[in-house]
N, CA, C and O atoms as a Maestro MAE file, in Angstrom:
{
 s_m_m2io_version
 :::
 2.0.0
}

f_m_ct {
 s_m_title
 :::
 protein
 m_atom[332] {
  # First column is atom index #
  i_m_mmod_type
  r_m_x_coord
  r_m_y_coord
  r_m_z_coord
  i_m_residue_number
  s_m_chain_name
  s_m_pdb_residue_name
  s_m_pdb_atom_name
  i_m_atomic_number
  :::
  1 25 -6.124 14.669 0.590 1 A "MET " " N  " 7
  2 3 -6.541 13.816 0.992 1 A "MET " " CA " 6
  3 2 -5.908 13.810 2.513 1 A "MET " " C  " 6
  4 15 -4.690 13.908 2.662 1 A "MET " " O  " 8
  5 25 -6.831 13.685 3.668 2 A "THR " " N  " 7
  6 3 -6.165 13.885 4.872 2 A "THR " " CA " 6
  7 2 -6.265 12.514 5.739 2 A "THR " " C  " 6
  8 15 -6.748 11.447 5.361 2 A "THR " " O  " 8
  9 25 -5.882 12.714 6.569 3 A "CYS " " N  " 7
  10 3 -5.366 11.199 7.616 3 A "CYS " " CA " 6
  11 2 -6.975 10.965 7.977 3 A "CYS " " C  " 6
  12 15 -7.260 9.767 7.995 3 A "CYS " " O  " 8
  13 25 -7.895 11.705 8.217 4 A "ASP " " N  " 7
  14 3 -9.090 11.261 8.255 4 A "ASP " " CA " 6
  15 2 -9.776 10.677 7.088 4 A "ASP " " C  " 6
  16 15 -10.560 9.787 7.417 4 A "ASP " " O  " 8
  17 25 -9.709 10.936 5.701 5 A "ASP " " N  " 7
  18 3 -9.809 10.106 4.513 5 A "ASP " " CA " 6
  19 2 -9.460 9.178 4.369 5 A "ASP " " C  " 6
  20 15 -10.124 8.262 3.882 5 A "ASP " " O  " 8
  21 25 -8.338 9.107 4.731 6 A "ILE " " N  " 7
  22 3 -7.257 7.572 4.849 6 A "ILE " " CA " 6
  23 2 -7.863 6.315 5.533 6 A "ILE " " C  " 6
  24 15 -8.025 5.185 5.072 6 A "ILE " " O  " 8
  25 25 -8.200 6.901 6.951 7 A "SER " " N  " 7
  26 3 -8.754 5.958 7.830 7 A "SER " " CA " 6
  27 2 -10.344 5.866 7.724 7 A "SER " " C  " 6
  28 15 -10.873 5.013 8.436 7 A "SER " " O  " 8
  29 25 -11.077 6.570 6.998 8 A "ASP " " N  " 7
  30 3 -12.251 6.287 6.364 8 A "ASP " " CA " 6
  31 2 -12.187 5.177 5.430 8 A "ASP " " C  " 6
  32 15 -12.937 4.204 5.511 8 A "ASP " " O  " 8
  33 25 -11.158 5.344 4.410 9 A "LEU " " N  " 7
  34 3 -11.233 4.442 3.273 9 A "LEU " " CA " 6
  35 2 -10.396 3.097 3.794 9 A "LEU " " C  " 6
  36 15 -10.492 2.025 3.195 9 A "LEU " " O  " 8
  37 25 -9.607 3.266 4.913 10 A "ILE " " N  " 7
  38 3 -9.197 1.821 5.153 10 A "ILE " " CA " 6
  39 2 -10.400 1.003 6.049 10 A "ILE " " C  " 6
  40 15 -10.415 -0.225 6.132 10 A "ILE " " O  " 8
  41 25 -11.154 1.669 6.542 11 A "GLN " " N  " 7
  42 3 -12.380 1.306 7.006 11 A "GLN " " CA " 6
  43 2 -13.300 0.721 6.172 11 A "GLN " " C  " 6
  44 15 -13.865 -0.311 6.531 11 A "GLN " " O  " 8
  45 25 -13.504 1.166 5.242 12 A "GLU " " N  " 7
  46 3 -14.713 0.853 4.141 12 A "GLU " " CA " 6
  47 2 -13.925 -0.181 3.302 12 A "GLU " " C  " 6
  48 15 -14.758 -0.874 2.719 12 A "GLU " " O  " 8
  49 25 -12.933 -0.491 3.062 13 A "SER " " N  " 7
  50 3 -12.296 -1.338 2.697 13 A "SER " " CA " 6
  51 2 -12.085 -2.871 3.522 13 A "SER " " C  " 6
  52 15 -12.030 -3.945 2.922 13 A "SER " " O  " 8
  53 25 -11.984 -2.716 5.008 14 A "LEU " " N  " 7
  54 3 -11.863 -3.693 5.715 14 A "LEU " " CA " 6
  55 2 -13.309 -4.050 5.739 14 A "LEU " " C  " 6
  56 15 -13.330 -5.261 5.518 14 A "LEU " " O  " 8
  57 25 -14.501 -3.630 5.890 15 A "VAL " " N  " 7
  58 3 -15.801 -4.057 5.935 15 A "VAL " " CA " 6
  59 2 -16.204 -4.623 4.621 15 A "VAL " " C  " 6
  60 15 -16.950 -5.602 4.594 15 A "VAL " " O  " 8
  61 25 -15.713 -4.014 3.411 16 A "MET " " N  " 7
  62 3 -15.898 -4.798 2.258 16 A "MET " " CA " 6
  63 2 -15.409 -6.014 2.283 16 A "MET " " C  " 6
  64 15 -16.158 -6.986 2.189 16 A "MET " " O  " 8
  65 25 -13.769 -6.163 2.443 17 A "LEU " " N  " 7
  66 3 -13.563 -7.549 2.212 17 A "LEU " " CA " 6
  67 2 -13.836 -8.440 3.386 17 A "LEU " " C  " 6
  68 15 -13.673 -9.636 3.146 17 A "LEU " " O  " 8
  69 25 -14.253 -8.097 4.728 18 A "ALA " " N  " 7
  70 3 -15.178 -8.589 5.233 18 A "ALA " " CA " 6
  71 2 -16.291 -9.710 4.930 18 A "ALA " " C  " 6
  72 15 -16.379 -10.917 5.154 18 A "ALA " " O  " 8
  73 25 -17.250 -8.557 4.201 19 A "GLU " " N  " 7
  74 3 -18.262 -9.247 3.691 19 A "GLU " " CA " 6
  75 2 -18.224 -10.150 2.471 19 A "GLU " " C  " 6
  76 15 -19.121 -10.894 2.076 19 A "GLU " " O  " 8
  77 25 -16.920 -9.933 1.901 20 A "ARG " " N  " 7
  78 3 -16.469 -10.420 0.588 20 A "ARG " " CA " 6
  79 2 -16.152 -12.118 1.232 20 A "ARG " " C  " 6
  80 15 -16.425 -13.173 0.659 20 A "ARG " " O  " 8
  81 25 -15.756 -12.008 2.051 21 A "ARG " " N  " 7
  82 3 -15.281 -13.466 2.664 21 A "ARG " " CA " 6
  83 2 -15.993 -13.618 3.965 21 A "ARG " " C  " 6
  84 15 -15.591 -14.308 4.901 21 A "ARG " " O  " 8
  85 25 -17.257 -12.802 3.934 22 A "ALA " " N  " 7
  86 3 -18.106 -13.638 5.262 22 A "ALA " " CA " 6
  87 2 -17.243 -13.812 6.580 22 A "ALA " " C  " 6
  88 15 -17.554 -14.645 7.432 22 A "ALA " " O  " 8
  89 25 -15.958 -12.843 6.721 23 A "ALA " " N  " 7
  90 3 -15.960 -12.671 8.242 23 A "ALA " " CA " 6
  91 2 -16.535 -11.823 8.868 23 A "ALA " " C  " 6
  92 15 -17.198 -10.903 8.390 23 A "ALA " " O  " 8
  93 25 -16.265 -12.132 10.411 24 A "TRP " " N  " 7
  94 3 -16.752 -11.138 11.430 24 A "TRP " " CA " 6
  95 2 -15.489 -10.232 12.006 24 A "TRP " " C  " 6
  96 15 -14.550 -10.612 12.706 24 A "TRP " " O  " 8
  97 25 -15.737 -9.069 11.548 25 A "LEU " " N  " 7
  98 3 -15.118 -8.266 12.015 25 A "LEU " " CA " 6
  99 2 -14.883 -8.189 13.819 25 A "LEU " " C  " 6
  100 15 -13.996 -7.525 14.356 25 A "LEU " " O  " 8
  101 25 -15.708 -8.871 14.406 26 A "GLY " " N  " 7
  102 3 -15.990 -8.796 16.108 26 A "GLY " " CA " 6
  103 2 -14.781 -9.662 16.134 26 A "GLY " " C  " 6
  104 15 -14.181 -9.599 17.207 26 A "GLY " " O  " 8
  105 25 -14.239 -10.488 15.206 27 A "ASP " " N  " 7
  106 3 -12.878 -11.297 15.788 27 A "ASP " " CA " 6
  107 2 -11.957 -10.901 15.328 27 A "ASP " " C  " 6
  108 15 -11.744 -10.802 14.120 27 A "ASP " " O  " 8
  109 25 -11.043 -10.518 16.450 28 A "ASP " " N  " 7
  110 3 -9.632 -9.694 16.437 28 A "ASP " " CA " 6
  111 2 -8.929 -10.134 15.485 28 A "ASP " " C  " 6
  112 15 -8.531 -9.407 14.574 28 A "ASP " " O  " 8
  113 25 -8.584 -11.879 15.604 29 A "THR " " N  " 7
  114 3 -7.700 -12.239 14.645 29 A "THR " " CA " 6
  115 2 -8.487 -12.425 13.176 29 A "THR " " C  " 6
  116 15 -7.623 -12.658 12.330 29 A "THR " " O  " 8
  117 25 -9.699 -12.405 12.634 30 A "ALA " " N  " 7
  118 3 -10.226 -12.383 11.361 30 A "ALA " " CA " 6
  119 2 -9.539 -10.835 10.776 30 A "ALA " " C  " 6
  120 15 -8.894 -10.531 9.772 30 A "ALA " " O  " 8
  121 25 -10.038 -10.096 11.934 31 A "ALA " " N  " 7
  122 3 -9.651 -8.516 11.342 31 A "ALA " " CA " 6
  123 2 -8.001 -8.006 10.985 31 A "ALA " " C  " 6
  124 15 -7.483 -7.189 10.223 31 A "ALA " " O  " 8
  125 25 -7.505 -9.049 12.060 32 A "ILE " " N  " 7
  126 3 -6.126 -8.739 11.744 32 A "ILE " " CA " 6
  127 2 -5.856 -9.835 10.467 32 A "ILE " " C  " 6
  128 15 -4.947 -9.465 9.723 32 A "ILE " " O  " 8
  129 25 -6.329 -10.779 10.196 33 A "ARG " " N  " 7
  130 3 -5.756 -11.124 9.029 33 A "ARG " " CA " 6
  131 2 -6.306 -10.449 7.623 33 A "ARG " " C  " 6
  132 15 -5.459 -10.395 6.731 33 A "ARG " " O  " 8
  133 25 -7.701 -9.894 7.292 34 A "LEU " " N  " 7
  134 3 -7.972 -9.083 6.552 34 A "LEU " " CA " 6
  135 2 -7.263 -7.631 6.263 34 A "LEU " " C  " 6
  136 15 -7.219 -7.057 5.175 34 A "LEU " " O  " 8
  137 25 -6.725 -7.186 7.501 35 A "LEU " " N  " 7
  138 3 -5.845 -5.833 7.474 35 A "LEU " " CA " 6
  139 2 -4.494 -6.289 6.879 35 A "LEU " " C  " 6
  140 15 -4.057 -5.474 6.066 35 A "LEU " " O  " 8
  141 25 -3.850 -7.192 7.038 36 A "ALA " " N  " 7
  142 3 -2.612 -7.642 6.797 36 A "ALA " " CA " 6
  143 2 -2.942 -7.973 5.279 36 A "ALA " " C  " 6
  144 15 -2.011 -7.664 4.535 36 A "ALA " " O  " 8
  145 25 -3.828 -8.417 4.767 37 A "ASP " " N  " 7
  146 3 -3.995 -8.947 3.298 37 A "ASP " " CA " 6
  147 2 -4.170 -7.394 2.617 37 A "ASP " " C  " 6
  148 15 -3.710 -7.221 1.488 37 A "ASP " " O  " 8
  149 25 -4.803 -6.334 3.281 38 A "LEU " " N  " 7
  150 3 -5.230 -5.342 2.380 38 A "LEU " " CA " 6
  151 2 -3.630 -4.539 2.406 38 A "LEU " " C  " 6
  152 15 -3.203 -3.848 1.481 38 A "LEU " " O  " 8
  153 25 -3.125 -4.738 3.300 39 A "VAL " " N  " 7
  154 3 -1.477 -4.253 3.139 39 A "VAL " " CA " 6
  155 2 -0.690 -4.931 1.981 39 A "VAL " " C  " 6
  156 15 -0.356 -4.419 0.912 39 A "VAL " " O  " 8
  157 25 -0.462 -6.218 2.435 40 A "ASP " " N  " 7
  158 3 0.186 -6.977 1.298 40 A "ASP " " CA " 6
  159 2 -0.542 -6.325 -0.073 40 A "ASP " " C  " 6
  160 15 0.271 -5.886 -0.887 40 A "ASP " " O  " 8
  161 25 -1.676 -6.226 -0.368 41 A "LYS " " N  " 7
  162 3 -1.799 -5.885 -1.762 41 A "LYS " " CA " 6
  163 2 -1.627 -4.200 -1.758 41 A "LYS " " C  " 6
  164 15 -1.315 -3.799 -2.879 41 A "LYS " " O  " 8
  165 25 -1.733 -3.343 -0.955 42 A "ALA " " N  " 7
  166 3 -1.227 -2.012 -1.067 42 A "ALA " " CA " 6
  167 2 0.277 -2.134 -1.335 42 A "ALA " " C  " 6
  168 15 0.803 -1.331 -2.107 42 A "ALA " " O  " 8
  169 25 0.973 -3.060 -0.762 43 A "ALA " " N  " 7
  170 3 2.749 -2.885 -0.834 43 A "ALA " " CA " 6
  171 2 2.508 -3.736 -2.469 43 A "ALA " " C  " 6
  172 15 3.197 -3.144 -3.300 43 A "ALA " " O  " 8
  173 25 2.064 -4.420 -2.837 44 A "GLU " " N  " 7
  174 3 2.160 -4.783 -4.336 44 A "GLU " " CA " 6
  175 2 1.821 -3.411 -5.112 44 A "GLU " " C  " 6
  176 15 2.700 -2.878 -5.789 44 A "GLU " " O  " 8
  177 25 0.626 -2.889 -5.013 45 A "ALA " " N  " 7
  178 3 0.046 -1.751 -5.937 45 A "ALA " " CA " 6
  179 2 1.400 -0.533 -6.048 45 A "ALA " " C  " 6
  180 15 1.842 -0.009 -7.071 45 A "ALA " " O  " 8
  181 25 1.830 -0.331 -4.628 46 A "LEU " " N  " 7
  182 3 2.921 0.492 -4.522 46 A "LEU " " CA " 6
  183 2 4.078 0.370 -5.410 46 A "LEU " " C  " 6
  184 15 4.607 1.267 -6.067 46 A "LEU " " O  " 8
  185 25 4.487 -1.231 -5.314 47 A "ALA " " N  " 7
  186 3 5.735 -1.445 -6.034 47 A "ALA " " CA " 6
  187 2 5.177 -1.496 -7.696 47 A "ALA " " C  " 6
  188 15 6.087 -1.183 -8.465 47 A "ALA " " O  " 8
  189 25 4.243 -1.732 -8.192 48 A "GLN " " N  " 7
  190 3 4.096 -1.690 -9.412 48 A "GLN " " CA " 6
  191 2 3.864 -0.101 -9.950 48 A "GLN " " C  " 6
  192 15 4.051 0.219 -11.124 48 A "GLN " " O  " 8
  193 25 3.421 0.847 -8.888 49 A "ARG " " N  " 7
  194 3 3.396 2.262 -9.655 49 A "ARG " " CA " 6
  195 2 4.825 3.111 -9.555 49 A "ARG " " C  " 6
  196 15 5.197 4.066 -10.236 49 A "ARG " " O  " 8
  197 25 5.591 2.317 -8.297 50 A "VAL " " N  " 7
  198 3 6.817 2.762 -8.483 50 A "VAL " " CA " 6
  199 2 7.820 2.409 -9.964 50 A "VAL " " C  " 6
  200 15 8.588 3.163 -10.560 50 A "VAL " " O  " 8
  201 25 7.406 0.769 -10.288 51 A "ALA " " N  " 7
  202 3 7.840 0.621 -11.381 51 A "ALA " " CA " 6
  203 2 7.722 1.267 -12.844 51 A "ALA " " C  " 6
  204 15 8.462 1.389 -13.820 51 A "ALA " " O  " 8
  205 25 6.506 1.592 -12.520 52 A "ALA " " N  " 7
  206 3 5.451 2.194 -13.869 52 A "ALA " " CA " 6
  207 2 6.310 3.882 -13.910 52 A "ALA " " C  " 6
  208 15 6.621 4.441 -14.961 52 A "ALA " " O  " 8
  209 25 6.482 4.271 -12.956 53 A "ALA " " N  " 7
  210 3 7.150 5.508 -12.543 53 A "ALA " " CA " 6
  211 2 8.768 5.596 -12.884 53 A "ALA " " C  " 6
  212 15 9.343 6.529 -13.446 53 A "ALA " " O  " 8
  213 25 9.171 4.727 -12.534 54 A "ARG " " N  " 7
  214 3 10.325 4.658 -13.032 54 A "ARG " " CA " 6
  215 2 10.680 4.260 -14.460 54 A "ARG " " C  " 6
  216 15 11.763 4.683 -14.863 54 A "ARG " " O  " 8
  217 25 9.972 3.539 -15.271 55 A "ALA " " N  " 7
  218 3 9.756 3.188 -16.519 55 A "ALA " " CA " 6
  219 2 9.137 4.419 -17.269 55 A "ALA " " C  " 6
  220 15 9.144 4.326 -18.497 55 A "ALA " " O  " 8
  221 25 8.720 5.309 -16.844 56 A "ALA " " N  " 7
  222 3 8.224 6.417 -17.285 56 A "ALA " " CA " 6
  223 2 9.564 7.646 -17.453 56 A "ALA " " C  " 6
  224 15 9.531 8.596 -18.236 56 A "ALA " " O  " 8
  225 25 10.750 7.301 -16.451 57 A "GLY " " N  " 7
  226 3 11.764 8.031 -16.241 57 A "GLY " " CA " 6
  227 2 11.618 8.936 -15.018 57 A "GLY " " C  " 6
  228 15 12.443 9.838 -14.876 57 A "GLY " " O  " 8
  229 25 10.771 8.797 -14.242 58 A "THR " " N  " 7
  230 3 10.578 9.659 -13.165 58 A "THR " " CA " 6
  231 2 11.796 9.095 -12.396 58 A "THR " " C  " 6
  232 15 12.259 7.959 -12.493 58 A "THR " " O  " 8
  233 25 12.230 10.121 -11.604 59 A "THR " " N  " 7
  234 3 13.501 9.695 -10.809 59 A "THR " " CA " 6
  235 2 13.446 9.058 -9.542 59 A "THR " " C  " 6
  236 15 12.338 8.795 -9.074 59 A "THR " " O  " 8
  237 25 14.494 8.766 -8.908 60 A "TRP " " N  " 7
  238 3 14.479 8.125 -7.531 60 A "TRP " " CA " 6
  239 2 14.350 9.479 -6.494 60 A "TRP " " C  " 6
  240 15 13.884 9.302 -5.368 60 A "TRP " " O  " 8
  241 25 14.671 10.478 -6.814 61 A "GLN " " N  " 7
  242 3 14.734 11.707 -6.030 61 A "GLN " " CA " 6
  243 2 13.161 12.024 -6.064 61 A "GLN " " C  " 6
  244 15 12.612 12.474 -5.059 61 A "GLN " " O  " 8
  245 25 12.590 11.825 -7.020 62 A "GLU " " N  " 7
  246 3 10.734 12.397 -7.150 62 A "GLU " " CA " 6
  247 2 10.002 11.402 -6.323 62 A "GLU " " C  " 6
  248 15 9.299 11.686 -5.353 62 A "GLU " " O  " 8
  249 25 10.224 10.232 -6.782 63 A "ILE " " N  " 7
  250 3 9.472 9.086 -5.917 63 A "ILE " " CA " 6
  251 2 9.698 9.116 -4.331 63 A "ILE " " C  " 6
  252 15 8.816 8.957 -3.487 63 A "ILE " " O  " 8
  253 25 11.120 9.363 -4.087 64 A "ALA " " N  " 7
  254 3 11.273 9.387 -2.550 64 A "ALA " " CA " 6
  255 2 10.542 10.725 -1.986 64 A "ALA " " C  " 6
  256 15 9.945 10.680 -0.910 64 A "ALA " " O  " 8
  257 25 10.612 11.906 -2.748 65 A "GLY " " N  " 7
  258 3 9.401 13.065 -1.944 65 A "GLY " " CA " 6
  259 2 8.290 12.292 -2.183 65 A "GLY " " C  " 6
  260 15 8.133 11.794 -1.069 65 A "GLY " " O  " 8
  261 25 7.480 11.886 -2.821 66 A "ALA " " N  " 7
  262 3 6.200 11.239 -3.051 66 A "ALA " " CA " 6
  263 2 5.902 10.394 -1.636 66 A "ALA " " C  " 6
  264 15 4.842 10.250 -1.027 66 A "ALA " " O  " 8
  265 25 7.296 9.874 -1.340 67 A "LEU " " N  " 7
  266 3 6.460 8.856 -0.290 67 A "LEU " " CA " 6
  267 2 7.779 9.419 1.120 67 A "LEU " " C  " 6
  268 15 8.113 8.700 2.061 67 A "LEU " " O  " 8
  269 25 8.131 10.390 0.940 68 A "GLY " " N  " 7
  270 3 8.578 11.272 2.340 68 A "GLY " " CA " 6
  271 2 9.578 10.536 3.095 68 A "GLY " " C  " 6
  272 15 9.524 10.189 4.275 68 A "GLY " " O  " 8
  273 25 10.854 10.276 1.909 69 A "THR " " N  " 7
  274 3 12.000 9.337 2.590 69 A "THR " " CA " 6
  275 2 13.061 9.971 1.586 69 A "THR " " C  " 6
  276 15 13.034 11.122 1.150 69 A "THR " " O  " 8
  277 25 13.989 8.997 1.313 70 A "THR " " N  " 7
  278 3 15.477 9.544 0.970 70 A "THR " " CA " 6
  279 2 15.317 8.589 -0.479 70 A "THR " " C  " 6
  280 15 14.526 7.648 -0.542 70 A "THR " " O  " 8
  281 25 16.081 8.946 -1.454 71 A "PRO " " N  " 7
  282 3 16.271 8.226 -2.670 71 A "PRO " " CA " 6
  283 2 17.118 7.075 -2.268 71 A "PRO " " C  " 6
  284 15 16.754 5.977 -2.688 71 A "PRO " " O  " 8
  285 25 18.101 7.125 -1.587 72 A "THR " " N  " 7
  286 3 18.612 6.023 -1.073 72 A "THR " " CA " 6
  287 2 17.685 4.693 -0.444 72 A "THR " " C  " 6
  288 15 17.805 3.481 -0.617 72 A "THR " " O  " 8
  289 25 16.565 5.628 0.483 73 A "GLU " " N  " 7
  290 3 15.979 4.322 0.866 73 A "GLU " " CA " 6
  291 2 14.905 3.978 -0.137 73 A "GLU " " C  " 6
  292 15 14.343 2.921 0.149 73 A "GLU " " O  " 8
  293 25 14.561 4.432 -0.980 74 A "VAL " " N  " 7
  294 3 13.629 3.831 -2.106 74 A "VAL " " CA " 6
  295 2 14.257 3.208 -2.870 74 A "VAL " " C  " 6
  296 15 13.488 2.544 -3.565 74 A "VAL " " O  " 8
  297 25 15.360 3.042 -3.150 75 A "ARG " " N  " 7
  298 3 16.142 2.300 -4.287 75 A "ARG " " CA " 6
  299 2 16.689 0.927 -3.339 75 A "ARG " " C  " 6
  300 15 17.166 -0.083 -3.856 75 A "ARG " " O  " 8
  301 25 16.545 1.088 -2.139 76 A "LEU " " N  " 7
  302 3 16.875 0.061 -1.561 76 A "LEU " " CA " 6
  303 2 15.260 -0.997 -1.633 76 A "LEU " " C  " 6
  304 15 15.031 -2.179 -1.888 76 A "LEU " " O  " 8
  305 25 14.546 0.014 -1.314 77 A "ARG " " N  " 7
  306 3 13.354 -0.905 -1.163 77 A "ARG " " CA " 6
  307 2 12.631 -1.506 -2.355 77 A "ARG " " C  " 6
  308 15 12.053 -2.592 -2.316 77 A "ARG " " O  " 8
  309 25 12.717 -0.629 -3.531 78 A "PHE " " N  " 7
  310 3 12.217 -0.708 -5.043 78 A "PHE " " CA " 6
  311 2 13.253 -1.232 -5.980 78 A "PHE " " C  " 6
  312 15 12.852 -1.768 -7.013 78 A "PHE " " O  " 8
  313 25 14.495 -1.149 -5.760 79 A "ALA " " N  " 7
  314 3 15.278 -1.293 -7.313 79 A "ALA " " CA " 6
  315 2 15.395 -3.165 -7.658 79 A "ALA " " C  " 6
  316 15 15.562 -3.667 -8.770 79 A "ALA " " O  " 8
  317 25 15.282 -3.730 -6.648 80 A "ASP " " N  " 7
  318 3 15.377 -5.264 -7.104 80 A "ASP " " CA " 6
  319 2 14.133 -5.388 -7.325 80 A "ASP " " C  " 6
  320 15 13.933 -6.528 -7.746 80 A "ASP " " O  " 8
  321 25 13.081 -4.729 -7.248 81 A "GLN " " N  " 7
  322 3 11.886 -4.973 -8.031 81 A "GLN " " CA " 6
  323 2 11.373 -4.882 -9.520 81 A "GLN " " C  " 6
  324 15 10.359 -5.262 -10.106 81 A "GLN " " O  " 8
  325 25 12.612 -4.157 -9.898 82 A "GLN " " N  " 7
  326 3 12.239 -3.769 -11.269 82 A "GLN " " CA " 6
  327 2 12.480 -4.484 -12.181 82 A "GLN " " C  " 6
  328 15 13.600 -4.993 -12.131 82 A "GLN " " O  " 8
  329 25 11.708 -4.807 -13.244 83 A "ALA " " N  " 7
  330 3 12.056 -5.674 -13.997 83 A "ALA " " CA " 6
  331 2 12.496 -5.353 -15.720 83 A "ALA " " C  " 6
  332 15 12.847 -6.279 -16.451 83 A "ALA " " O  " 8
  :::
 }
 m_bond[331] {
  # First column is bond index #
  i_m_from
  i_m_to
  i_m_order
  :::
  1 1 2 1
  2 2 3 1
  3 3 4 2
  4 3 5 1
  5 5 6 1
  6 6 7 1
  7 7 8 2
  8 7 9 1
  9 9 10 1
  10 10 11 1
  11 11 12 2
  12 11 13 1
  13 13 14 1
  14 14 15 1
  15 15 16 2
  16 15 17 1
  17 17 18 1
  18 18 19 1
  19 19 20 2
  20 19 21 1
  21 21 22 1
  22 22 23 1
  23 23 24 2
  24 23 25 1
  25 25 26 1
  26 26 27 1
  27 27 28 2
  28 27 29 1
  29 29 30 1
  30 30 31 1
  31 31 32 2
  32 31 33 1
  33 33 34 1
  34 34 35 1
  35 35 36 2
  36 35 37 1
  37 37 38 1
  38 38 39 1
  39 39 40 2
  40 39 41 1
  41 41 42 1
  42 42 43 1
  43 43 44 2
  44 43 45 1
  45 45 46 1
  46 46 47 1
  47 47 48 2
  48 47 49 1
  49 49 50 1
  50 50 51 1
  51 51 52 2
  52 51 53 1
  53 53 54 1
  54 54 55 1
  55 55 56 2
  56 55 57 1
  57 57 58 1
  58 58 59 1
  59 59 60 2
  60 59 61 1
  61 61 62 1
  62 62 63 1
  63 63 64 2
  64 63 65 1
  65 65 66 1
  66 66 67 1
  67 67 68 2
  68 67 69 1
  69 69 70 1
  70 70 71 1
  71 71 72 2
  72 71 73 1
  73 73 74 1
  74 74 75 1
  75 75 76 2
  76 75 77 1
  77 77 78 1
  78 78 79 1
  79 79 80 2
  80 79 81 1
  81 81 82 1
  82 82 83 1
  83 83 84 2
  84 83 85 1
  85 85 86 1
  86 86 87 1
  87 87 88 2
  88 87 89 1
  89 89 90 1
  90 90 91 1
  91 91 92 2
  92 91 93 1
  93 93 94 1
  94 94 95 1
  95 95 96 2
  96 95 97 1
  97 97 98 1
  98 98 99 1
  99 99 100 2
  100 99 101 1
  101 101 102 1
  102 102 103 1
  103 103 104 2
  104 103 105 1
  105 105 106 1
  106 106 107 1
  107 107 108 2
  108 107 109 1
  109 109 110 1
  110 110 111 1
  111 111 112 2
  112 111 113 1
  113 113 114 1
  114 114 115 1
  115 115 116 2
  116 115 117 1
  117 117 118 1
  118 118 119 1
  119 119 120 2
  120 119 121 1
  121 121 122 1
  122 122 123 1
  123 123 124 2
  124 123 125 1
  125 125 126 1
  126 126 127 1
  127 127 128 2
  128 127 129 1
  129 129 130 1
  130 130 131 1
  131 131 132 2
  132 131 133 1
  133 133 134 1
  134 134 135 1
  135 135 136 2
  136 135 137 1
  137 137 138 1
  138 138 139 1
  139 139 140 2
  140 139 141 1
  141 141 142 1
  142 142 143 1
  143 143 144 2
  144 143 145 1
  145 145 146 1
  146 146 147 1
  147 147 148 2
  148 147 149 1
  149 149 150 1
  150 150 151 1
  151 151 152 2
  152 151 153 1
  153 153 154 1
  154 154 155 1
  155 155 156 2
  156 155 157 1
  157 157 158 1
  158 158 159 1
  159 159 160 2
  160 159 161 1
  161 161 162 1
  162 162 163 1
  163 163 164 2
  164 163 165 1
  165 165 166 1
  166 166 167 1
  167 167 168 2
  168 167 169 1
  169 169 170 1
  170 170 171 1
  171 171 172 2
  172 171 173 1
  173 173 174 1
  174 174 175 1
  175 175 176 2
  176 175 177 1
  177 177 178 1
  178 178 179 1
  179 179 180 2
  180 179 181 1
  181 181 182 1
  182 182 183 1
  183 183 184 2
  184 183 185 1
  185 185 186 1
  186 186 187 1
  187 187 188 2
  188 187 189 1
  189 189 190 1
  190 190 191 1
  191 191 192 2
  192 191 193 1
  193 193 194 1
  194 194 195 1
  195 195 196 2
  196 195 197 1
  197 197 198 1
  198 198 199 1
  199 199 200 2
  200 199 201 1
  201 201 202 1
  202 202 203 1
  203 203 204 2
  204 203 205 1
  205 205 206 1
  206 206 207 1
  207 207 208 2
  208 207 209 1
  209 209 210 1
  210 210 211 1
  211 211 212 2
  212 211 213 1
  213 213 214 1
  214 214 215 1
  215 215 216 2
  216 215 217 1
  217 217 218 1
  218 218 219 1
  219 219 220 2
  220 219 221 1
  221 221 222 1
  222 222 223 1
  223 223 224 2
  224 223 225 1
  225 225 226 1
  226 226 227 1
  227 227 228 2
  228 227 229 1
  229 229 230 1
  230 230 231 1
  231 231 232 2
  232 231 233 1
  233 233 234 1
  234 234 235 1
  235 235 236 2
  236 235 237 1
  237 237 238 1
  238 238 239 1
  239 239 240 2
  240 239 241 1
  241 241 242 1
  242 242 243 1
  243 243 244 2
  244 243 245 1
  245 245 246 1
  246 246 247 1
  247 247 248 2
  248 247 249 1
  249 249 250 1
  250 250 251 1
  251 251 252 2
  252 251 253 1
  253 253 254 1
  254 254 255 1
  255 255 256 2
  256 255 257 1
  257 257 258 1
  258 258 259 1
  259 259 260 2
  260 259 261 1
  261 261 262 1
  262 262 263 1
  263 263 264 2
  264 263 265 1
  265 265 266 1
  266 266 267 1
  267 267 268 2
  268 267 269 1
  269 269 270 1
  270 270 271 1
  271 271 272 2
  272 271 273 1
  273 273 274 1
  274 274 275 1
  275 275 276 2
  276 275 277 1
  277 277 278 1
  278 278 279 1
  279 279 280 2
  280 279 281 1
  281 281 282 1
  282 282 283 1
  283 283 284 2
  284 283 285 1
  285 285 286 1
  286 286 287 1
  287 287 288 2
  288 287 289 1
  289 289 290 1
  290 290 291 1
  291 291 292 2
  292 291 293 1
  293 293 294 1
  294 294 295 1
  295 295 296 2
  296 295 297 1
  297 297 298 1
  298 298 299 1
  299 299 300 2
  300 299 301 1
  301 301 302 1
  302 302 303 1
  303 303 304 2
  304 303 305 1
  305 305 306 1
  306 306 307 1
  307 307 308 2
  308 307 309 1
  309 309 310 1
  310 310 311 1
  311 311 312 2
  312 311 313 1
  313 313 314 1
  314 314 315 1
  315 315 316 2
  316 315 317 1
  317 317 318 1
  318 318 319 1
  319 319 320 2
  320 319 321 1
  321 321 322 1
  322 322 323 1
  323 323 324 2
  324 323 325 1
  325 325 326 1
  326 326 327 1
  327 327 328 2
  328 327 329 1
  329 329 330 1
  330 330 331 1
  331 331 332 2
  :::
 }
}
């Protein structure tokens, strides 16, 4: 997936969410609120996937590689979210 693909998906998601909530994307604060909600849900989904990967035996090193960061950073971000 390219950056353009991701941008397209974000825009499509934003439009769909605006339609569901009857929000007008011409209102900057409404668009910001919708984007913030998408970011929050994406962060939740990422944390759930990290937890599932760890439960399946994936190492912090492997997760860090997928996220383009260091194992230390990944542990600091997600270790306290492990159940």
